[in-house]
C-alpha positions in Angstrom: 15.4 -61.7 7.1 13.5 -62.8 9.7 13.8 -62.6 13.5 13.3 -66.8 13.6 16.2 -67.1 10.9 18.6 -64.6 13.1 17.7 -66.3 16.1 18.7 -69.9 14.5 21.7 -68.3 12.8 23.0 -67.0 16.1 22.2 -70.5 18.5 24.8 -72.2 16.1 27.3 -69.1 15.6 26.9 -69.1 19.5 27.6 -73.0 19.6 30.8 -72.5 17.2 31.8 -69.8 19.5 31.6 -71.7 22.8 33.3 -74.7 21.4 36.1 -72.6 21.5 38.8 -73.1 24.2 39.9 -69.6 24.0 36.7 -68.4 24.6 35.7 -67.3 28.4 33.9 -65.8 30.6 34.7 -62.0 31.2 37.4 -62.0 28.3 38.4 -58.5 26.3 35.0 -57.5 24.4 37.4 -57.1 20.9 38.9 -60.4 21.2 35.4 -62.2 21.6 34.7 -60.2 18.4 37.4 -61.1 16.4 36.6 -64.6 17.8 33.0 -64.4 16.6 33.3 -62.9 13.2 36.3 -65.0 12.5 33.9 -68.0 13.3 31.4 -66.3 11.2 33.6 -67.4 8.0 34.3 -71.0 8.9 32.9 -73.9 7.6 30.9 -74.5 10.7 28.9 -71.5 10.7 29.6 -69.8 7.4 27.5 -71.4 4.9 24.7 -69.9 6.8 24.6 -66.4 6.0 24.1 -65.1 2.6 26.5 -61.6 2.9 28.5 -59.6 4.8 25.7 -57.7 6.2 24.0 -60.9 7.3 27.5 -62.0 8.8 27.5 -58.7 10.4 24.2 -58.8 12.4 24.6 -62.3 13.4 27.9 -62.3 15.0 26.8 -59.0 16.3 23.9 -60.4 18.5 26.2 -63.2 19.4 28.8 -60.9 20.8 25.5 -59.0 22.8 24.7 -62.6 24.5 28.0 -63.3 25.4 29.3 -59.8 26.5 29.4 -58.4 29.9 26.4 -55.8 31.2 29.0 -53.3 30.9 30.1 -54.3 27.5 26.1 -55.0 26.5 25.4 -51.3 27.3 28.7 -50.5 24.8 27.3 -52.7 21.8 24.3 -51.1 22.1 25.9 -47.9 21.7 27.7 -48.6 19.2 24.8 -50.4 17.2 22.4 -47.1 17.5 25.6 -45.3 15.8 25.4 -47.7 13.1 21.9 -47.7 12.4 22.1 -44.2 12.4 24.9 -43.8 9.9 23.2 -46.8 7.8 20.0 -44.5 7.5 21.9 -41.1 6.8 23.4 -42.7 3.7 19.7 -43.9 2.6 19.0 -40.5 2.3 17.1 -40.2 6.0 17.5 -37.1 8.1 19.5 -38.4 10.9 20.1 -35.7 14.1 23.9 -36.9 14.8 24.0 -34.2 17.7 21.9 -36.8 20.1 24.5 -39.1 20.0 27.5 -38.0 22.2 31.4 -38.4 21.6 32.1 -42.2 22.7 35.6 -42.9 24.2 34.9 -46.3 24.8 33.5 -47.2 21.3 34.5 -51.2 20.6 35.1 -50.9 16.7 32.6 -53.7 15.8 32.7 -52.8 12.1 36.6 -52.2 11.8 36.9 -55.4 13.4 34.8 -57.3 11.1 36.0 -55.9 8.4 39.7 -56.9 9.8 38.5 -60.0 10.1 38.2 -60.7 6.7 40.9 -60.3 5.2 
């Protein structure tokens, strides 16, 4: 998917998320993720995204734009780990020793899967 299409989808999804009364500045990042991923499956935004990978990527982009600076760092660490895992699953050698144990992981993929039930 090209960057322009992702940006348009993220802008629309962000509008849907921002229109919700329960979204507020400084809210818990996991709750924001739940709201965003659920919104990615609604009639207002779900039609934009063709598959789970698209929905997850666009959702993460929206969560990132609404997150605090501290949470943005957490998101970046988690996305790097997920990207490395994806590469390893495709047979690309990955040095996982460069990743430190992160006790402050958000669990974006788990939240995404949980909201799809």
